[in-house]
C-alpha positions in Angstrom: -0.5 0.0 -0.1 1.3 3.5 -1.0 0.6 6.8 0.2 -0.3 9.9 -2.0 0.3 13.1 -0.6 -1.6 16.4 -2.3 0.9 18.9 -3.8 -2.0 21.9 -2.9 -2.3 21.5 1.0 -0.7 18.3 2.0 -3.7 15.9 2.6 -2.3 12.6 2.6 -4.5 9.6 0.6 -2.8 6.4 2.1 -4.5 3.1 0.1 -5.0 1.5 3.0 -7.3 4.1 4.4 -9.1 4.5 1.3 -11.5 8.2 1.5 -14.6 6.7 2.6 -16.4 10.1 3.3 -16.0 10.6 -0.4 -17.0 6.7 -1.2 -13.4 5.1 -1.8 -13.3 2.0 0.3 -9.9 1.4 2.2 -7.8 -1.0 0.1 -8.8 0.8 -2.7 -5.0 1.5 -4.8 -4.0 5.0 -6.1 -4.8 4.0 -9.7 -8.2 2.9 -8.9 -9.5 5.8 -7.7 -11.8 7.9 -10.4 -10.0 10.6 -12.1 -13.1 12.8 -10.8 -12.0 12.6 -7.4 -10.8 15.7 -5.1 -9.1 16.2 -2.3 -11.2 16.0 0.6 -9.7 19.6 1.9 -9.1 21.7 -0.9 -10.5 20.0 -4.1 -7.2 19.1 -5.9 -7.5 17.0 -8.3 -5.7 13.4 -8.7 -3.2 14.2 -10.9 -2.0 17.2 -8.6 -0.9 14.2 -5.9 2.6 13.0 -5.6 3.8 9.3 -4.2 5.4 9.8 -1.1 7.6 7.2 1.0 7.2 7.9 4.6 
């Protein structure tokens, strides 16, 4: 499982946790997140996220 960080606000999408509040189930891989999904904090689009290694 990987983590992706919003380049605008720093919010982290963790594949293990998903984004249940936005309808993205835990365990959803980044490539399976719809292109229409947006950062829940600032509204940035998926293309504005970068993979991070923590």
